[in-house]
N, CA, C, O and the ligand as a Tripos MOL2 file, in Angstrom:
@<TRIPOS>MOLECULE
protein
  269   267    68     0     0
PROTEIN
NO_CHARGES

@<TRIPOS>ATOM
      1 N        -156.6520  106.3290  -94.3270 N.3       1 MET1
      2 CA       -157.7210  106.4700  -95.0680 C.3       1 MET1
      3 C        -157.9020  107.3720  -96.0030 C.2       1 MET1
      4 O        -157.5760  108.4900  -95.6030 O.2       1 MET1
      5 N        -158.3820  107.3440  -97.3470 N.am      2 GLU2
      6 CA       -158.5720  108.5390  -98.0880 C.3       2 GLU2
      7 C        -159.8130  108.7350  -98.0910 C.2       2 GLU2
      8 O        -160.5010  108.1960  -97.2240 O.2       2 GLU2
      9 N        -160.3650  109.5250  -99.0370 N.am      3 GLU3
     10 CA       -161.8140  109.8390  -98.8980 C.3       3 GLU3
     11 C        -162.8000  108.5880  -98.5040 C.2       3 GLU3
     12 O        -162.4700  107.4370  -98.7900 O.2       3 GLU3
     13 N        -163.7790  108.8230  -97.9670 N.am      4 PHE4
     14 CA       -164.8780  107.9620  -97.4050 C.3       4 PHE4
     15 C        -166.1320  108.4720  -97.8630 C.2       4 PHE4
     16 O        -166.6920  109.4160  -97.3050 O.2       4 PHE4
     17 N        -166.6400  107.8150  -98.9680 N.am      5 ARG5
     18 CA       -167.7680  108.2070  -99.6620 C.3       5 ARG5
     19 C        -168.4290  107.2310 -100.1900 C.2       5 ARG5
     20 O        -169.6010  107.4860 -100.4640 O.2       5 ARG5
     21 N        -168.0630  106.2360 -100.4090 N.am      6 ILE6
     22 CA       -168.7720  104.9830 -101.1380 C.3       6 ILE6
     23 C        -168.8030  103.7670  -99.8830 C.2       6 ILE6
     24 O        -167.8990  103.4050  -99.1290 O.2       6 ILE6
     25 N        -170.1480  103.3340  -99.9920 N.am      7 CYS7
     26 CA       -170.6960  102.3920  -98.6920 C.3       7 CYS7
     27 C        -169.6550  101.1680  -99.1690 C.2       7 CYS7
     28 O        -169.5520  100.8690 -100.3590 O.2       7 CYS7
     29 N        -169.0330  100.6140  -98.3080 N.am      8 GLN8
     30 CA       -168.2010   99.3440  -98.5710 C.3       8 GLN8
     31 C        -168.9230   98.0310  -98.6680 C.2       8 GLN8
     32 O        -168.4360   96.9520  -99.0020 O.2       8 GLN8
     33 N        -170.2520   98.3110  -98.2980 N.am      9 GLN9
     34 CA       -171.2730   97.2070  -98.3170 C.3       9 GLN9
     35 C        -171.9060   97.0010  -99.6830 C.2       9 GLN9
     36 O        -171.8460   95.9030 -100.2370 O.2       9 GLN9
     37 N        -172.5000   98.0290 -100.2180 N.am     10 CYS10
     38 CA       -173.2480   98.0460 -101.5770 C.3      10 CYS10
     39 C        -172.6900   98.9030 -102.6930 C.2      10 CYS10
     40 O        -173.0580   98.7400 -103.8560 O.2      10 CYS10
     41 N        -171.8420   99.7750 -102.3560 N.am     11 GLY11
     42 CA       -171.0440  100.4890 -103.5450 C.3      11 GLY11
     43 C        -171.8050  101.8220 -103.7730 C.2      11 GLY11
     44 O        -171.4360  102.5270 -104.7120 O.2      11 GLY11
     45 N        -172.9910  102.2870 -102.8760 N.am     12 TYR12
     46 CA       -173.7060  103.3580 -103.0520 C.3      12 TYR12
     47 C        -172.6610  104.7770 -102.9940 C.2      12 TYR12
     48 O        -171.9330  104.8110 -102.0020 O.2      12 TYR12
     49 N        -172.5740  105.5800 -103.6730 N.am     13 GLY13
     50 CA       -171.3110  106.5280 -103.6880 C.3      13 GLY13
     51 C        -171.9520  108.0850 -103.5350 C.2      13 GLY13
     52 O        -171.3360  109.0520 -103.9810 O.2      13 GLY13
     53 N        -173.0780  108.2020 -102.9490 N.am     14 ARG14
     54 CA       -173.5710  109.5990 -102.7320 C.3      14 ARG14
     55 C        -173.6950  109.8680 -101.3450 C.2      14 ARG14
     56 O        -174.6760  110.4660 -100.9020 O.2      14 ARG14
     57 N        -172.7690  109.4680 -100.6360 N.am     15 GLY15
     58 CA       -172.6580  110.0840  -99.0700 C.3      15 GLY15
     59 C        -173.5330  109.2910  -98.2820 C.2      15 GLY15
     60 O        -174.0220  108.2330  -98.6770 O.2      15 GLY15
     61 N        -173.7600  109.8740  -97.0010 N.am     16 PHE16
     62 CA       -174.3120  109.0060  -95.9140 C.3      16 PHE16
     63 C        -175.4480  109.7730  -95.2250 C.2      16 PHE16
     64 O        -175.4470  110.9940  -95.3810 O.2      16 PHE16
     65 N        -176.4080  109.2230  -94.4900 N.am     17 HIS17
     66 CA       -177.0900  109.8440  -93.3610 C.3      17 HIS17
     67 C        -176.3560  109.6810  -92.1740 C.2      17 HIS17
     68 O        -175.3740  108.9400  -92.1220 O.2      17 HIS17
     69 N        -176.8500  110.4460  -91.0440 N.am     18 VAL18
     70 CA       -176.1090  110.3840  -89.9130 C.3      18 VAL18
     71 C        -177.1020  109.8710  -88.7550 C.2      18 VAL18
     72 O        -178.3210  110.0370  -88.8030 O.2      18 VAL18
     73 N        -176.4020  109.2090  -87.6800 N.am     19 PHE19
     74 CA       -177.3640  108.6490  -86.5250 C.3      19 PHE19
     75 C        -176.5570  109.4410  -85.2040 C.2      19 PHE19
     76 O        -175.4550  109.9760  -85.3150 O.2      19 PHE19
     77 N        -177.2530  109.3910  -84.1210 N.am     20 PHE20
     78 CA       -176.7650  109.8870  -82.9650 C.3      20 PHE20
     79 C        -177.2820  108.6920  -81.8430 C.2      20 PHE20
     80 O        -178.4730  108.4490  -81.6460 O.2      20 PHE20
     81 N        -176.3140  108.0960  -81.2490 N.am     21 LYS21
     82 CA       -176.3470  107.0670  -80.2250 C.3      21 LYS21
     83 C        -175.9440  107.2600  -79.0020 C.2      21 LYS21
     84 O        -174.7650  107.6050  -79.0910 O.2      21 LYS21
     85 N        -176.3520  107.2230  -77.6010 N.am     22 PRO22
     86 CA       -176.0130  107.3860  -76.4810 C.3      22 PRO22
     87 C        -174.6350  106.4450  -76.2930 C.2      22 PRO22
     88 O        -174.4870  105.2500  -76.5500 O.2      22 PRO22
     89 N        -173.8160  107.2790  -75.8270 N.am     23 ARG23
     90 CA       -172.5890  106.3770  -75.3670 C.3      23 ARG23
     91 C        -171.8340  107.0970  -74.1090 C.2      23 ARG23
     92 O        -171.0230  108.0190  -74.1900 O.2      23 ARG23
     93 N        -172.3010  106.4500  -72.9320 N.am     24 GLY24
     94 CA       -171.8490  106.9830  -71.4750 C.3      24 GLY24
     95 C        -172.5590  108.2250  -71.4910 C.2      24 GLY24
     96 O        -173.7760  108.2900  -71.6630 O.2      24 GLY24
     97 N        -171.7500  109.2920  -71.2990 N.am     25 ALA25
     98 CA       -172.0370  110.5830  -70.7850 C.3      25 ALA25
     99 C        -172.1490  111.4720  -72.1310 C.2      25 ALA25
    100 O        -172.4350  112.6690  -72.0890 O.2      25 ALA25
    101 N        -171.9090  110.8040  -73.2660 N.am     26 ARG26
    102 CA       -171.9510  111.4440  -74.6080 C.3      26 ARG26
    103 C        -172.8500  111.0030  -75.6360 C.2      26 ARG26
    104 O        -173.6530  110.1450  -75.2710 O.2      26 ARG26
    105 N        -172.9090  111.3530  -76.7480 N.am     27 HIS27
    106 CA       -173.3730  110.8670  -77.8440 C.3      27 HIS27
    107 C        -172.2170  110.5540  -79.0320 C.2      27 HIS27
    108 O        -171.1940  111.2170  -79.2050 O.2      27 HIS27
    109 N        -172.5920  109.5130  -79.7140 N.am     28 SER28
    110 CA       -171.5590  109.2570  -80.8490 C.3      28 SER28
    111 C        -172.5100  109.4730  -82.0100 C.2      28 SER28
    112 O        -173.7250  109.2750  -81.9990 O.2      28 SER28
    113 N        -171.6890  109.9530  -83.1110 N.am     29 ILE29
    114 CA       -172.4000  110.3270  -84.2790 C.3      29 ILE29
    115 C        -171.8020  109.1830  -85.4270 C.2      29 ILE29
    116 O        -170.5920  109.0400  -85.6040 O.2      29 ILE29
    117 N        -172.6330  108.5520  -86.0260 N.am     30 GLY30
    118 CA       -172.3540  107.5450  -87.0180 C.3      30 GLY30
    119 C        -172.9010  107.9590  -88.3470 C.2      30 GLY30
    120 O        -173.5580  108.9850  -88.5270 O.2      30 GLY30
    121 N        -172.5700  107.0530  -89.2980 N.am     31 LEU31
    122 CA       -173.1650  107.1430  -90.7440 C.3      31 LEU31
    123 C        -173.8220  106.1170  -91.0130 C.2      31 LEU31
    124 O        -173.4300  105.0240  -90.6060 O.2      31 LEU31
    125 N        -174.9430  106.2420  -91.7430 N.am     32 ILE32
    126 CA       -175.8930  105.2760  -92.3010 C.3      32 ILE32
    127 C        -175.7950  105.2730  -93.8460 C.2      32 ILE32
    128 O        -175.9170  106.3540  -94.4220 O.2      32 ILE32
    129 N        -175.5930  104.1970  -94.5310 N.am     33 CYS33
    130 CA       -175.8900  104.1610  -95.9420 C.3      33 CYS33
    131 C        -177.3050  104.3370  -96.2180 C.2      33 CYS33
    132 O        -178.0860  103.5230  -95.7260 O.2      33 CYS33
    133 N        -177.7400  105.2840  -96.9330 N.am     34 PRO34
    134 CA       -179.0450  105.7000  -97.2660 C.3      34 PRO34
    135 C        -179.6260  104.5970  -98.4930 C.2      34 PRO34
    136 O        -180.7820  104.7080  -98.9020 O.2      34 PRO34
    137 N        -178.8120  103.6630  -98.9570 N.am     35 SER35
    138 CA       -179.2490  102.8060  -99.7200 C.3      35 SER35
    139 C        -179.5230  101.1650  -99.1460 C.2      35 SER35
    140 O        -180.5500  100.5360  -99.4000 O.2      35 SER35
    141 N        -178.4740  100.6870  -98.3980 N.am     36 CYS36
    142 CA       -178.6560   99.5450  -97.7800 C.3      36 CYS36
    143 C        -178.8040   99.2910  -96.3540 C.2      36 CYS36
    144 O        -179.1440   98.1890  -95.9240 O.2      36 CYS36
    145 N        -178.5150  100.4510  -95.5020 N.am     37 GLY37
    146 CA       -178.8150  100.5520  -94.4070 C.3      37 GLY37
    147 C        -177.6060  100.3430  -93.4890 C.2      37 GLY37
    148 O        -177.7950  100.5690  -92.2940 O.2      37 GLY37
    149 N        -176.4160   99.9510  -93.8720 N.am     38 ARG38
    150 CA       -175.2800   99.8090  -93.3960 C.3      38 ARG38
    151 C        -174.7530  100.8090  -92.4300 C.2      38 ARG38
    152 O        -174.4850  101.9040  -92.9250 O.2      38 ARG38
    153 N        -174.4910  100.6220  -90.8070 N.am     39 SER39
    154 CA       -174.0860  101.7130  -90.4310 C.3      39 SER39
    155 C        -172.5060  101.7340  -90.0750 C.2      39 SER39
    156 O        -171.9280  100.6530  -89.9660 O.2      39 SER39
    157 N        -171.7920  102.9580  -89.8910 N.am     40 TYR40
    158 CA       -170.4750  102.8960  -89.6770 C.3      40 TYR40
    159 C        -170.1990  103.8340  -88.3840 C.2      40 TYR40
    160 O        -170.8340  104.8850  -88.2970 O.2      40 TYR40
    161 N        -169.3210  103.5010  -87.4370 N.am     41 ASP41
    162 CA       -169.1700  104.1300  -86.4060 C.3      41 ASP41
    163 C        -167.7080  104.5630  -86.7070 C.2      41 ASP41
    164 O        -166.7820  103.7670  -86.8670 O.2      41 ASP41
    165 N        -167.5910  106.1410  -86.7750 N.am     42 ILE42
    166 CA       -166.3420  106.4630  -87.1700 C.3      42 ILE42
    167 C        -165.8070  107.4130  -86.0850 C.2      42 ILE42
    168 O        -165.0110  108.3210  -86.3230 O.2      42 ILE42
    169 N        -166.2810  107.1450  -84.9480 N.am     43 GLY43
    170 CA       -165.4260  107.6390  -83.8280 C.3      43 GLY43
    171 C        -165.7540  109.0440  -83.4630 C.2      43 GLY43
    172 O        -165.0500  109.6390  -82.6470 O.2      43 GLY43
    173 N        -166.9440  109.6920  -84.1090 N.am     44 TRP44
    174 CA       -167.1130  111.0420  -83.6990 C.3      44 TRP44
    175 C        -167.9360  111.0710  -82.2560 C.2      44 TRP44
    176 O        -168.9980  110.4620  -82.1290 O.2      44 TRP44
    177 N        -167.4380  111.7110  -81.3680 N.am     45 LEU45
    178 CA       -168.2350  112.0840  -80.1270 C.3      45 LEU45
    179 C        -168.4040  113.3770  -79.6910 C.2      45 LEU45
    180 O        -167.5340  114.2480  -79.6770 O.2      45 LEU45
    181 N        -169.8060  113.5010  -79.2560 N.am     46 ILE46
    182 CA       -170.3850  114.8750  -78.9730 C.3      46 ILE46
    183 C        -170.7250  115.0600  -77.5840 C.2      46 ILE46
    184 O        -170.7320  113.9620  -77.0260 O.2      46 ILE46
    185 N        -170.9970  115.9640  -76.8360 N.am     47 PRO47
    186 CA       -171.7030  116.0090  -75.6550 C.3      47 PRO47
    187 C        -173.0140  115.4140  -75.6060 C.2      47 PRO47
    188 O        -173.6080  115.4280  -76.6840 O.2      47 PRO47
    189 N        -173.5330  114.9670  -74.7660 N.am     48 ARG48
    190 CA       -174.7580  114.2130  -74.6190 C.3      48 ARG48
    191 C        -175.7920  115.2090  -74.8610 C.2      48 ARG48
    192 O        -175.9700  116.2070  -74.1640 O.2      48 ARG48
    193 N        -176.5880  114.8180  -76.0830 N.am     49 LEU49
    194 CA       -177.6650  115.4320  -76.4220 C.3      49 LEU49
    195 C        -179.0640  115.4050  -75.4990 C.2      49 LEU49
    196 O        -179.6210  114.3630  -75.1520 O.2      49 LEU49
    197 N        -179.5050  116.7140  -75.1830 N.am     50 GLU50
    198 CA       -180.5510  116.6140  -74.0070 C.3      50 GLU50
    199 C        -181.7940  117.2750  -74.6650 C.2      50 GLU50
    200 O        -181.6950  118.1070  -75.5680 O.2      50 GLU50
    201 N        -182.8930  116.8710  -74.1780 N.am     51 GLY51
    202 CA       -184.3940  117.4890  -74.9790 C.3      51 GLY51
    203 C        -184.5760  117.0930  -76.3760 C.2      51 GLY51
    204 O        -183.9740  116.1890  -76.9540 O.2      51 GLY51
    205 N        -185.2210  117.6520  -76.7200 N.am     52 LYS52
    206 CA       -185.8080  117.5070  -78.2350 C.3      52 LYS52
    207 C        -184.6980  118.4350  -79.2240 C.2      52 LYS52
    208 O        -184.1530  119.4740  -78.8540 O.2      52 LYS52
    209 N        -184.5780  117.9780  -80.1500 N.am     53 PRO53
    210 CA       -183.6790  118.6070  -81.2100 C.3      53 PRO53
    211 C        -184.2670  119.7570  -81.5380 C.2      53 PRO53
    212 O        -185.4890  119.8850  -81.6150 O.2      53 PRO53
    213 N        -183.2460  120.8700  -81.7990 N.am     54 GLU54
    214 CA       -184.1620  122.4580  -82.1760 C.3      54 GLU54
    215 C        -184.3940  122.0790  -83.4600 C.2      54 GLU54
    216 O        -183.7060  121.2790  -84.0940 O.2      54 GLU54
    217 N        -185.7470  122.8810  -84.0000 N.am     55 SER55
    218 CA       -186.1450  122.6670  -85.2930 C.3      55 SER55
    219 C        -185.7550  124.0820  -86.0360 C.2      55 SER55
    220 O        -185.5900  125.1470  -85.4400 O.2      55 SER55
    221 N        -185.6490  123.8940  -87.3750 N.am     56 GLY56
    222 CA       -185.3750  125.2330  -88.1690 C.3      56 GLY56
    223 C        -185.9990  125.1650  -89.4900 C.2      56 GLY56
    224 O        -187.0260  124.5030  -89.6350 O.2      56 GLY56
    225 N        -185.5480  125.6940  -90.3090 N.am     57 PRO57
    226 CA       -186.4900  126.0570  -91.6280 C.3      57 PRO57
    227 C        -185.9900  124.6200  -92.4780 C.2      57 PRO57
    228 O        -184.9440  123.9950  -92.3030 O.2      57 PRO57
    229 N        -186.8580  124.3900  -93.2360 N.am     58 GLU58
    230 CA       -186.6870  123.1190  -94.1640 C.3      58 GLU58
    231 C        -185.5420  123.6860  -95.3620 C.2      58 GLU58
    232 O        -185.4030  124.7890  -95.8900 O.2      58 GLU58
    233 N        -184.9540  122.6450  -95.4820 N.am     59 PHE59
    234 CA       -183.9460  122.6810  -96.6320 C.3      59 PHE59
    235 C        -184.3810  122.8190  -97.9050 C.2      59 PHE59
    236 O        -185.0750  121.9030  -98.3480 O.2      59 PHE59
    237 N        -184.1020  123.8800  -98.7000 N.am     60 LYS60
    238 CA       -184.7720  124.1190 -100.1910 C.3      60 LYS60
    239 C        -183.3440  124.0660 -100.9400 C.2      60 LYS60
    240 O        -182.3780  124.7380 -100.5790 O.2      60 LYS60
    241 N        -183.3400  123.2450 -101.9470 N.am     61 SER61
    242 CA       -182.3370  123.2180 -102.9560 C.3      61 SER61
    243 C        -182.4980  123.9200 -103.9620 C.2      61 SER61
    244 O        -183.6550  124.1610 -104.3070 O.2      61 SER61
    245 N        -181.5170  124.3880 -104.6340 N.am     62 ASP62
    246 CA       -181.6690  125.5680 -105.5910 C.3      62 ASP62
    247 C        -182.6520  125.0990 -106.5930 C.2      62 ASP62
    248 O        -183.4290  125.9090 -107.0980 O.2      62 ASP62
    249 N        -182.6720  123.8460 -106.9150 N.am     63 ALA63
    250 CA       -183.7890  123.3410 -108.1170 C.3      63 ALA63
    251 C        -185.3080  123.9250 -107.5750 C.2      63 ALA63
    252 O        -186.1420  124.4630 -108.3030 O.2      63 ALA63
    253 N        -185.4400  123.6850 -106.1590 N.am     64 ASP64
    254 CA       -186.6210  124.2690 -105.6220 C.3      64 ASP64
    255 C        -187.0330  125.6970 -105.7210 C.2      64 ASP64
    256 O        -188.1810  126.1330 -105.8020 O.2      64 ASP64
    257 N        -185.8140  126.4080 -105.7000 N.am     65 ASN65
    258 CA       -186.2070  127.8640 -105.6290 C.3      65 ASN65
    259 C        -186.3810  128.2780 -107.0640 C.2      65 ASN65
    260 O        -187.1650  129.1920 -107.3190 O.2      65 ASN65
    261 N        -185.6740  127.6440 -108.0730 N.am     66 ASN66
    262 CA       -185.9570  128.0790 -109.3170 C.3      66 ASN66
    263 C        -187.1980  127.7440 -110.0450 C.2      66 ASN66
    264 O        -187.5020  128.2630 -111.1190 O.2      66 ASN66
    265 N        -187.8750  126.8990 -109.4510 N.am     67 SER67
    266 CA       -189.1280  126.3660 -109.9820 C.3      67 SER67
    267 C        -190.4760  127.2800 -109.7940 C.2      67 SER67
    268 O        -191.5580  126.8800 -110.2220 O.2      67 SER67
    269 ZN       -174.8230  100.6860  -98.5080 Zn       68 ZN68
@<TRIPOS>BOND
     1     1     2 1
     2     2     3 1
     3     3     4 2
     4     3     5 am
     5     5     6 1
     6     6     7 1
     7     7     8 2
     8     7     9 am
     9     9    10 1
    10    10    11 1
    11    11    12 2
    12    11    13 am
    13    13    14 1
    14    14    15 1
    15    15    16 2
    16    15    17 am
    17    17    18 1
    18    18    19 1
    19    19    20 2
    20    19    21 am
    21    21    22 1
    22    22    23 1
    23    23    24 2
    24    23    25 am
    25    25    26 1
    26    26    27 1
    27    27    28 2
    28    27    29 am
    29    29    30 1
    30    30    31 1
    31    31    32 2
    32    31    33 am
    33    33    34 1
    34    34    35 1
    35    35    36 2
    36    35    37 am
    37    37    38 1
    38    38    39 1
    39    39    40 2
    40    39    41 am
    41    41    42 1
    42    42    43 1
    43    43    44 2
    44    43    45 am
    45    45    46 1
    46    46    47 1
    47    47    48 2
    48    47    49 am
    49    49    50 1
    50    50    51 1
    51    51    52 2
    52    51    53 am
    53    53    54 1
    54    54    55 1
    55    55    56 2
    56    55    57 am
    57    57    58 1
    58    58    59 1
    59    59    60 2
    60    59    61 am
    61    61    62 1
    62    62    63 1
    63    63    64 2
    64    63    65 am
    65    65    66 1
    66    66    67 1
    67    67    68 2
    68    67    69 am
    69    69    70 1
    70    70    71 1
    71    71    72 2
    72    71    73 am
    73    73    74 1
    74    74    75 1
    75    75    76 2
    76    75    77 am
    77    77    78 1
    78    78    79 1
    79    79    80 2
    80    79    81 am
    81    81    82 1
    82    82    83 1
    83    83    84 2
    84    83    85 am
    85    85    86 1
    86    86    87 1
    87    87    88 2
    88    87    89 am
    89    89    90 1
    90    90    91 1
    91    91    92 2
    92    91    93 am
    93    93    94 1
    94    94    95 1
    95    95    96 2
    96    95    97 am
    97    97    98 1
    98    98    99 1
    99    99   100 2
   100    99   101 am
   101   101   102 1
   102   102   103 1
   103   103   104 2
   104   103   105 am
   105   105   106 1
   106   106   107 1
   107   107   108 2
   108   107   109 am
   109   109   110 1
   110   110   111 1
   111   111   112 2
   112   111   113 am
   113   113   114 1
   114   114   115 1
   115   115   116 2
   116   115   117 am
   117   117   118 1
   118   118   119 1
   119   119   120 2
   120   119   121 am
   121   121   122 1
   122   122   123 1
   123   123   124 2
   124   123   125 am
   125   125   126 1
   126   126   127 1
   127   127   128 2
   128   127   129 am
   129   129   130 1
   130   130   131 1
   131   131   132 2
   132   131   133 am
   133   133   134 1
   134   134   135 1
   135   135   136 2
   136   135   137 am
   137   137   138 1
   138   138   139 1
   139   139   140 2
   140   139   141 am
   141   141   142 1
   142   142   143 1
   143   143   144 2
   144   143   145 am
   145   145   146 1
   146   146   147 1
   147   147   148 2
   148   147   149 am
   149   149   150 1
   150   150   151 1
   151   151   152 2
   152   151   153 am
   153   153   154 1
   154   154   155 1
   155   155   156 2
   156   155   157 am
   157   157   158 1
   158   158   159 1
   159   159   160 2
   160   159   161 am
   161   161   162 1
   162   162   163 1
   163   163   164 2
   164   163   165 am
   165   165   166 1
   166   166   167 1
   167   167   168 2
   168   167   169 am
   169   169   170 1
   170   170   171 1
   171   171   172 2
   172   171   173 am
   173   173   174 1
   174   174   175 1
   175   175   176 2
   176   175   177 am
   177   177   178 1
   178   178   179 1
   179   179   180 2
   180   179   181 am
   181   181   182 1
   182   182   183 1
   183   183   184 2
   184   183   185 am
   185   185   186 1
   186   186   187 1
   187   187   188 2
   188   187   189 am
   189   189   190 1
   190   190   191 1
   191   191   192 2
   192   191   193 am
   193   193   194 1
   194   194   195 1
   195   195   196 2
   196   195   197 am
   197   197   198 1
   198   198   199 1
   199   199   200 2
   200   199   201 am
   201   201   202 1
   202   202   203 1
   203   203   204 2
   204   203   205 am
   205   205   206 1
   206   206   207 1
   207   207   208 2
   208   207   209 am
   209   209   210 1
   210   210   211 1
   211   211   212 2
   212   211   213 am
   213   213   214 1
   214   214   215 1
   215   215   216 2
   216   215   217 am
   217   217   218 1
   218   218   219 1
   219   219   220 2
   220   219   221 am
   221   221   222 1
   222   222   223 1
   223   223   224 2
   224   223   225 am
   225   225   226 1
   226   226   227 1
   227   227   228 2
   228   227   229 am
   229   229   230 1
   230   230   231 1
   231   231   232 2
   232   231   233 am
   233   233   234 1
   234   234   235 1
   235   235   236 2
   236   235   237 am
   237   237   238 1
   238   238   239 1
   239   239   240 2
   240   239   241 am
   241   241   242 1
   242   242   243 1
   243   243   244 2
   244   243   245 am
   245   245   246 1
   246   246   247 1
   247   247   248 2
   248   247   249 am
   249   249   250 1
   250   250   251 1
   251   251   252 2
   252   251   253 am
   253   253   254 1
   254   254   255 1
   255   255   256 2
   256   255   257 am
   257   257   258 1
   258   258   259 1
   259   259   260 2
   260   259   261 am
   261   261   262 1
   262   262   263 1
   263   263   264 2
   264   263   265 am
   265   265   266 1
   266   266   267 1
   267   267   268 2
@<TRIPOS>SUBSTRUCTURE
     1 MET1         2 RESIDUE 1 A MET
     2 GLU2         6 RESIDUE 1 A GLU
     3 GLU3        10 RESIDUE 1 A GLU
     4 PHE4        14 RESIDUE 1 A PHE
     5 ARG5        18 RESIDUE 1 A ARG
     6 ILE6        22 RESIDUE 1 A ILE
     7 CYS7        26 RESIDUE 1 A CYS
     8 GLN8        30 RESIDUE 1 A GLN
     9 GLN9        34 RESIDUE 1 A GLN
    10 CYS10       38 RESIDUE 1 A CYS
    11 GLY11       42 RESIDUE 1 A GLY
    12 TYR12       46 RESIDUE 1 A TYR
    13 GLY13       50 RESIDUE 1 A GLY
    14 ARG14       54 RESIDUE 1 A ARG
    15 GLY15       58 RESIDUE 1 A GLY
    16 PHE16       62 RESIDUE 1 A PHE
    17 HIS17       66 RESIDUE 1 A HIS
    18 VAL18       70 RESIDUE 1 A VAL
    19 PHE19       74 RESIDUE 1 A PHE
    20 PHE20       78 RESIDUE 1 A PHE
    21 LYS21       82 RESIDUE 1 A LYS
    22 PRO22       86 RESIDUE 1 A PRO
    23 ARG23       90 RESIDUE 1 A ARG
    24 GLY24       94 RESIDUE 1 A GLY
    25 ALA25       98 RESIDUE 1 A ALA
    26 ARG26      102 RESIDUE 1 A ARG
    27 HIS27      106 RESIDUE 1 A HIS
    28 SER28      110 RESIDUE 1 A SER
    29 ILE29      114 RESIDUE 1 A ILE
    30 GLY30      118 RESIDUE 1 A GLY
    31 LEU31      122 RESIDUE 1 A LEU
    32 ILE32      126 RESIDUE 1 A ILE
    33 CYS33      130 RESIDUE 1 A CYS
    34 PRO34      134 RESIDUE 1 A PRO
    35 SER35      138 RESIDUE 1 A SER
    36 CYS36      142 RESIDUE 1 A CYS
    37 GLY37      146 RESIDUE 1 A GLY
    38 ARG38      150 RESIDUE 1 A ARG
    39 SER39      154 RESIDUE 1 A SER
    40 TYR40      158 RESIDUE 1 A TYR
    41 ASP41      162 RESIDUE 1 A ASP
    42 ILE42      166 RESIDUE 1 A ILE
    43 GLY43      170 RESIDUE 1 A GLY
    44 TRP44      174 RESIDUE 1 A TRP
    45 LEU45      178 RESIDUE 1 A LEU
    46 ILE46      182 RESIDUE 1 A ILE
    47 PRO47      186 RESIDUE 1 A PRO
    48 ARG48      190 RESIDUE 1 A ARG
    49 LEU49      194 RESIDUE 1 A LEU
    50 GLU50      198 RESIDUE 1 A GLU
    51 GLY51      202 RESIDUE 1 A GLY
    52 LYS52      206 RESIDUE 1 A LYS
    53 PRO53      210 RESIDUE 1 A PRO
    54 GLU54      214 RESIDUE 1 A GLU
    55 SER55      218 RESIDUE 1 A SER
    56 GLY56      222 RESIDUE 1 A GLY
    57 PRO57      226 RESIDUE 1 A PRO
    58 GLU58      230 RESIDUE 1 A GLU
    59 PHE59      234 RESIDUE 1 A PHE
    60 LYS60      238 RESIDUE 1 A LYS
    61 SER61      242 RESIDUE 1 A SER
    62 ASP62      246 RESIDUE 1 A ASP
    63 ALA63      250 RESIDUE 1 A ALA
    64 ASP64      254 RESIDUE 1 A ASP
    65 ASN65      258 RESIDUE 1 A ASN
    66 ASN66      262 RESIDUE 1 A ASN
    67 SER67      266 RESIDUE 1 A SER
    68 ZN68       269 GROUP 0 **** ****
């Protein structure tokens, strides 16, 4: 497979959101199309997430900083 950027279901081409799903002793990370909601399991496995996610600063785009 070459670059995977465009949703195969609806053609949305600006990338994906992610989701985390328990899989045995680990979590898998998958992709969700922000337009149609189609999910893709791409085989990413990480150690099981425990507790609440850490919070951090909000993302600020350059456009926000220049206004
Ligand atoms: Zn889509």
